[in-house]
Biopython code that builds the backbone (N, CA, C, O; Angstrom):
import numpy as np
from Bio.PDB.StructureBuilder import StructureBuilder

atoms = [
    (1, "MET", "N", (103.357, 93.588, 106.646)),
    (1, "MET", "CA", (102.098, 93.664, 105.720)),
    (1, "MET", "C", (100.940, 93.496, 106.466)),
    (1, "MET", "O", (100.875, 92.688, 107.391)),
    (2, "THR", "N", (99.899, 94.306, 106.075)),
    (2, "THR", "CA", (98.469, 94.488, 106.416)),
    (2, "THR", "C", (97.754, 93.417, 105.942)),
    (2, "THR", "O", (97.847, 92.947, 104.808)),
    (3, "GLU", "N", (96.883, 92.954, 107.023)),
    (3, "GLU", "CA", (96.026, 91.628, 106.909)),
    (3, "GLU", "C", (95.148, 92.466, 105.825)),
    (3, "GLU", "O", (95.153, 93.697, 105.852)),
    (4, "ALA", "N", (94.389, 91.722, 104.860)),
    (4, "ALA", "CA", (93.478, 91.896, 103.795)),
    (4, "ALA", "C", (92.129, 92.076, 104.542)),
    (4, "ALA", "O", (91.861, 91.261, 105.425)),
    (5, "ARG", "N", (91.176, 93.171, 104.234)),
    (5, "ARG", "CA", (89.963, 93.243, 105.112)),
    (5, "ARG", "C", (88.843, 92.003, 104.622)),
    (5, "ARG", "O", (88.659, 91.857, 103.413)),
    (6, "ARG", "N", (88.310, 91.363, 105.337)),
    (6, "ARG", "CA", (87.418, 90.119, 105.105)),
    (6, "ARG", "C", (86.148, 91.021, 104.829)),
    (6, "ARG", "O", (85.941, 92.111, 105.362)),
    (7, "PRO", "N", (85.197, 90.283, 103.752)),
    (7, "PRO", "CA", (83.885, 90.711, 103.207)),
    (7, "PRO", "C", (83.214, 90.544, 104.171)),
    (7, "PRO", "O", (83.303, 89.540, 104.877)),
    (8, "VAL", "N", (82.240, 91.716, 104.422)),
    (8, "VAL", "CA", (80.886, 91.685, 105.181)),
    (8, "VAL", "C", (79.723, 91.835, 104.738)),
    (8, "VAL", "O", (79.318, 92.935, 104.361)),
    (9, "ARG", "N", (79.050, 90.827, 104.715)),
    (9, "ARG", "CA", (77.452, 90.811, 104.023)),
    (9, "ARG", "C", (76.429, 90.528, 104.782)),
    (9, "ARG", "O", (76.595, 89.792, 105.755)),
    (10, "MET", "N", (75.307, 91.005, 104.511)),
    (10, "MET", "CA", (74.075, 90.431, 104.878)),
    (10, "MET", "C", (73.428, 89.374, 104.279)),
    (10, "MET", "O", (73.247, 89.432, 103.063)),
    (11, "CYS", "N", (73.058, 88.447, 104.886)),
    (11, "CYS", "CA", (72.242, 87.216, 104.627)),
    (11, "CYS", "C", (70.813, 87.571, 104.203)),
    (11, "CYS", "O", (70.028, 88.069, 105.010)),
    (12, "VAL", "N", (70.478, 87.309, 102.920)),
    (12, "VAL", "CA", (69.212, 87.453, 102.289)),
    (12, "VAL", "C", (68.103, 86.726, 102.775)),
    (12, "VAL", "O", (66.930, 87.043, 102.576)),
    (13, "ARG", "N", (68.510, 85.708, 103.442)),
    (13, "ARG", "CA", (67.356, 84.823, 104.344)),
    (13, "ARG", "C", (67.008, 85.333, 105.485)),
    (13, "ARG", "O", (65.862, 85.761, 105.625)),
    (14, "CYS", "N", (68.012, 85.390, 106.606)),
    (14, "CYS", "CA", (67.826, 85.654, 107.660)),
    (14, "CYS", "C", (68.178, 87.236, 108.332)),
    (14, "CYS", "O", (67.811, 87.601, 109.449)),
    (15, "GLY", "N", (68.654, 87.724, 107.752)),
    (15, "GLY", "CA", (69.293, 89.320, 107.668)),
    (15, "GLY", "C", (70.656, 89.578, 108.346)),
    (15, "GLY", "O", (71.314, 90.593, 108.116)),
    (16, "VAL", "N", (70.999, 88.713, 109.098)),
    (16, "VAL", "CA", (72.179, 88.806, 109.796)),
    (16, "VAL", "C", (73.366, 88.988, 109.131)),
    (16, "VAL", "O", (73.551, 88.484, 108.024)),
    (17, "ILE", "N", (74.263, 89.718, 109.744)),
    (17, "ILE", "CA", (75.576, 90.499, 108.930)),
    (17, "ILE", "C", (76.437, 89.214, 109.251)),
    (17, "ILE", "O", (76.435, 88.823, 110.419)),
    (18, "THR", "N", (77.192, 88.508, 108.279)),
    (18, "THR", "CA", (77.959, 87.730, 108.203)),
    (18, "THR", "C", (79.465, 88.040, 107.778)),
    (18, "THR", "O", (79.611, 88.743, 106.778)),
    (19, "ARG", "N", (80.599, 87.577, 108.448)),
    (19, "ARG", "CA", (81.766, 87.710, 107.739)),
    (19, "ARG", "C", (82.368, 86.521, 107.068)),
    (19, "ARG", "O", (83.574, 86.386, 106.861)),
    (20, "ASP", "N", (81.386, 85.623, 106.725)),
    (20, "ASP", "CA", (81.751, 84.511, 105.883)),
    (20, "ASP", "C", (80.475, 83.990, 104.748)),
    (20, "ASP", "O", (79.951, 82.880, 104.655)),
    (21, "PRO", "N", (80.217, 85.257, 103.950)),
    (21, "PRO", "CA", (79.150, 85.350, 102.908)),
    (21, "PRO", "C", (79.366, 84.064, 101.834)),
    (21, "PRO", "O", (80.391, 83.715, 101.248)),
    (22, "VAL", "N", (78.072, 83.522, 101.804)),
    (22, "VAL", "CA", (78.023, 82.594, 100.190)),
    (22, "VAL", "C", (77.355, 83.087, 99.534)),
    (22, "VAL", "O", (76.320, 83.583, 99.978)),
    (23, "VAL", "N", (77.694, 83.152, 98.148)),
    (23, "VAL", "CA", (77.045, 83.550, 97.039)),
    (23, "VAL", "C", (76.177, 82.644, 96.832)),
    (23, "VAL", "O", (76.548, 81.472, 96.888)),
    (24, "VAL", "N", (74.876, 82.942, 96.557)),
    (24, "VAL", "CA", (73.345, 81.958, 96.453)),
    (24, "VAL", "C", (72.854, 82.451, 95.561)),
    (24, "VAL", "O", (71.699, 82.054, 95.405)),
    (25, "SER", "N", (73.266, 83.356, 94.664)),
    (25, "SER", "CA", (72.333, 83.891, 93.212)),
    (25, "SER", "C", (73.275, 85.238, 92.751)),
    (25, "SER", "O", (73.930, 86.040, 93.417)),
    (26, "GLU", "N", (73.044, 85.108, 91.404)),
    (26, "GLU", "CA", (73.906, 86.133, 90.775)),
    (26, "GLU", "C", (72.578, 86.847, 89.996)),
    (26, "GLU", "O", (71.728, 86.175, 89.410)),
    (27, "VAL", "N", (72.547, 88.382, 90.095)),
    (27, "VAL", "CA", (71.453, 89.128, 89.419)),
    (27, "VAL", "C", (72.050, 89.440, 88.059)),
    (27, "VAL", "O", (73.166, 89.943, 88.188)),
    (28, "HIS", "N", (71.704, 89.317, 86.920)),
    (28, "HIS", "CA", (72.147, 90.131, 85.745)),
    (28, "HIS", "C", (71.251, 90.902, 85.252)),
    (28, "HIS", "O", (70.059, 90.598, 85.234)),
    (29, "GLN", "N", (71.783, 92.127, 84.737)),
    (29, "GLN", "CA", (70.906, 93.398, 84.392)),
    (29, "GLN", "C", (71.437, 93.694, 82.642)),
    (29, "GLN", "O", (72.554, 93.545, 82.148)),
    (30, "SER", "N", (70.342, 94.087, 82.102)),
    (30, "SER", "CA", (70.582, 94.334, 80.658)),
    (30, "SER", "C", (71.324, 95.586, 80.601)),
    (30, "SER", "O", (72.144, 95.772, 79.702)),
    (31, "SER", "N", (71.108, 96.401, 81.440)),
    (31, "SER", "CA", (72.242, 97.638, 81.100)),
    (31, "SER", "C", (72.803, 97.759, 82.813)),
    (31, "SER", "O", (72.119, 97.591, 83.823)),
    (32, "GLY", "N", (74.205, 98.089, 82.721)),
    (32, "GLY", "CA", (74.537, 98.329, 83.828)),
    (32, "GLY", "C", (75.355, 96.816, 84.718)),
    (32, "GLY", "O", (75.237, 95.639, 84.379)),
    (33, "PRO", "N", (75.902, 97.193, 85.525)),
    (33, "PRO", "CA", (76.595, 95.832, 86.149)),
    (33, "PRO", "C", (75.542, 95.102, 87.120)),
    (33, "PRO", "O", (74.893, 95.757, 87.935)),
    (34, "GLY", "N", (75.418, 93.810, 86.997)),
    (34, "GLY", "CA", (74.837, 92.914, 87.995)),
    (34, "GLY", "C", (74.947, 92.925, 89.456)),
    (34, "GLY", "O", (75.285, 93.964, 90.022)),
    (35, "PHE", "N", (74.704, 91.910, 90.080)),
    (35, "PHE", "CA", (75.115, 91.903, 91.317)),
    (35, "PHE", "C", (74.981, 90.531, 91.882)),
    (35, "PHE", "O", (74.267, 89.692, 91.333)),
    (36, "ASN", "N", (75.796, 90.236, 93.196)),
    (36, "ASN", "CA", (75.629, 89.191, 93.818)),
    (36, "ASN", "C", (74.778, 88.915, 95.053)),
    (36, "ASN", "O", (74.677, 89.921, 95.754)),
    (37, "VAL", "N", (74.084, 87.758, 95.563)),
    (37, "VAL", "CA", (73.314, 87.795, 96.728)),
    (37, "VAL", "C", (73.876, 86.891, 97.335)),
    (37, "VAL", "O", (74.407, 85.961, 96.728)),
    (38, "TYR", "N", (73.870, 86.989, 98.743)),
    (38, "TYR", "CA", (74.534, 86.261, 99.608)),
    (38, "TYR", "C", (73.724, 85.809, 100.913)),
    (38, "TYR", "O", (72.828, 86.450, 101.463)),
    (39, "ALA", "N", (74.166, 84.739, 101.234)),
    (39, "ALA", "CA", (73.380, 84.120, 102.656)),
    (39, "ALA", "C", (74.758, 83.912, 103.478)),
    (39, "ALA", "O", (75.853, 84.129, 102.958)),
    (40, "CYS", "N", (74.626, 83.546, 104.578)),
    (40, "CYS", "CA", (75.286, 83.341, 105.944)),
    (40, "CYS", "C", (75.559, 81.614, 105.505)),
    (40, "CYS", "O", (74.861, 81.003, 104.696)),
    (41, "PRO", "N", (76.641, 81.085, 106.194)),
    (41, "PRO", "CA", (76.806, 79.735, 105.867)),
    (41, "PRO", "C", (75.412, 78.820, 106.380)),
    (41, "PRO", "O", (75.090, 77.758, 105.848)),
    (42, "GLU", "N", (74.851, 79.303, 107.237)),
    (42, "GLU", "CA", (73.794, 78.379, 108.029)),
    (42, "GLU", "C", (72.707, 78.286, 106.900)),
    (42, "GLU", "O", (72.172, 77.210, 106.635)),
    (43, "CYS", "N", (72.387, 79.504, 106.217)),
    (43, "CYS", "CA", (71.199, 79.593, 105.444)),
    (43, "CYS", "C", (71.373, 78.931, 103.895)),
    (43, "CYS", "O", (70.521, 78.359, 103.215)),
    (44, "ALA", "N", (72.750, 79.212, 103.597)),
    (44, "ALA", "CA", (73.185, 78.949, 102.121)),
    (44, "ALA", "C", (72.804, 77.607, 101.677)),
    (44, "ALA", "O", (72.737, 77.363, 100.472)),
    (45, "SER", "N", (72.510, 76.583, 102.700)),
    (45, "SER", "CA", (72.018, 75.324, 102.502)),
    (45, "SER", "C", (70.778, 75.372, 101.603)),
    (45, "SER", "O", (70.771, 74.533, 100.702)),
    (46, "TYR", "N", (69.652, 76.259, 101.687)),
    (46, "TYR", "CA", (68.554, 76.510, 101.549)),
    (46, "TYR", "C", (68.442, 76.796, 100.271)),
    (46, "TYR", "O", (67.295, 76.816, 99.826)),
    (47, "TYR", "N", (69.584, 77.092, 99.334)),
    (47, "TYR", "CA", (69.529, 77.566, 98.051)),
    (47, "TYR", "C", (70.117, 76.659, 97.035)),
    (47, "TYR", "O", (71.054, 75.955, 97.410)),
    (48, "PRO", "N", (69.715, 76.566, 95.812)),
    (48, "PRO", "CA", (70.628, 75.603, 94.969)),
    (48, "PRO", "C", (71.896, 76.096, 95.130)),
    (48, "PRO", "O", (72.168, 77.077, 95.823)),
    (49, "PRO", "N", (72.911, 75.244, 94.321)),
    (49, "PRO", "CA", (74.328, 75.919, 93.668)),
    (49, "PRO", "C", (73.920, 76.788, 92.616)),
    (49, "PRO", "O", (72.967, 76.707, 91.841)),
    (50, "VAL", "N", (74.951, 77.752, 92.756)),
    (50, "VAL", "CA", (74.845, 78.783, 91.606)),
    (50, "VAL", "C", (75.208, 78.094, 90.385)),
    (50, "VAL", "O", (76.289, 77.521, 90.521)),
    (51, "PRO", "N", (74.660, 77.938, 89.178)),
    (51, "PRO", "CA", (75.372, 77.196, 87.969)),
    (51, "PRO", "C", (76.492, 78.145, 87.433)),
    (51, "PRO", "O", (76.564, 79.372, 87.507)),
    (52, "ASP", "N", (77.504, 77.067, 86.767)),
    (52, "ASP", "CA", (78.536, 77.794, 86.058)),
    (52, "ASP", "C", (78.144, 78.049, 84.653)),
    (52, "ASP", "O", (77.534, 77.288, 83.901)),
    (53, "VAL", "N", (78.644, 79.386, 84.390)),
    (53, "VAL", "CA", (78.261, 79.655, 82.911)),
    (53, "VAL", "C", (78.494, 78.656, 81.782)),
    (53, "VAL", "O", (77.776, 78.259, 80.864)),
    (54, "LEU", "N", (79.653, 78.404, 82.133)),
    (54, "LEU", "CA", (80.526, 77.454, 81.052)),
    (54, "LEU", "C", (79.855, 76.088, 80.880)),
    (54, "LEU", "O", (79.829, 75.466, 79.818)),
    (55, "ASP", "N", (79.239, 75.633, 82.198)),
    (55, "ASP", "CA", (78.239, 74.472, 82.223)),
    (55, "ASP", "C", (76.804, 74.695, 81.331)),
    (55, "ASP", "O", (76.208, 73.777, 80.768)),
    (56, "LEU", "N", (76.491, 75.770, 81.331)),
    (56, "LEU", "CA", (75.149, 76.126, 80.629)),
    (56, "LEU", "C", (75.488, 76.073, 79.094)),
    (56, "LEU", "O", (74.687, 75.661, 78.255)),
    (57, "PHE", "N", (76.886, 76.576, 78.779)),
    (57, "PHE", "CA", (77.012, 76.362, 77.335)),
    (57, "PHE", "C", (77.138, 74.874, 76.820)),
    (57, "PHE", "O", (76.595, 74.443, 75.802)),
    (58, "ASN", "N", (78.019, 74.087, 77.770)),
    (58, "ASN", "CA", (78.023, 72.839, 77.215)),
    (58, "ASN", "C", (76.719, 72.083, 77.309)),
    (58, "ASN", "O", (76.623, 71.185, 76.472)),
    (59, "ASP", "N", (75.615, 72.239, 78.188)),
    (59, "ASP", "CA", (74.409, 71.540, 78.039)),
    (59, "ASP", "C", (73.830, 72.200, 76.407)),
    (59, "ASP", "O", (73.452, 71.430, 75.524)),
    (60, "ARG", "N", (73.846, 73.503, 76.251)),
    (60, "ARG", "CA", (73.302, 73.849, 75.041)),
    (60, "ARG", "C", (73.927, 73.120, 73.742)),
    (60, "ARG", "O", (73.226, 72.736, 72.805)),
    (61, "ASP", "N", (75.488, 72.958, 73.804)),
    (61, "ASP", "CA", (76.062, 72.204, 72.568)),
    (61, "ASP", "C", (75.689, 70.601, 72.628)),
    (61, "ASP", "O", (75.860, 69.907, 71.626)),
    (62, "ARG", "N", (75.150, 70.023, 73.905)),
    (62, "ARG", "CA", (74.982, 68.711, 73.741)),
    (62, "ARG", "C", (73.736, 68.475, 73.231)),
    (62, "ARG", "O", (73.593, 67.435, 72.587)),
    (63, "ARG", "N", (72.416, 69.511, 73.433)),
    (63, "ARG", "CA", (71.082, 69.142, 73.085)),
    (63, "ARG", "C", (71.351, 69.260, 71.475)),
    (63, "ARG", "O", (70.496, 68.656, 70.827)),
    (64, "ARG", "N", (72.291, 69.866, 70.743)),
    (64, "ARG", "CA", (72.194, 69.905, 69.276)),
    (64, "ARG", "C", (72.584, 68.497, 68.675)),
    (64, "ARG", "O", (72.567, 68.320, 67.457)),
]
sb = StructureBuilder()
sb.init_structure("model")
sb.init_model(0)
sb.init_chain("A")
sb.init_seg("    ")
for serial, (resi, resn, name, xyz) in enumerate(atoms, 1):
    if name == "N":
        sb.init_residue(resn, " ", resi, " ")
    sb.init_atom(name, np.array(xyz, "f"), 0.0, 1.0, " ", f" {name:<3s}", serial, name[0])
structure = sb.get_structure()
């Protein structure tokens, strides 16, 4: 069995190509697909955690 190819992405902060990308942001668009923004593990700590969309719905329901 062939080993799966690991993702390779460029860090949004330092520009280094990393084999261990971390999602630091999700960009949503009104038409067409959105995209993820990645950082290397060293730079990922500079970004806040990406919110879970289900948590956003729960916050809205609590405010009612």
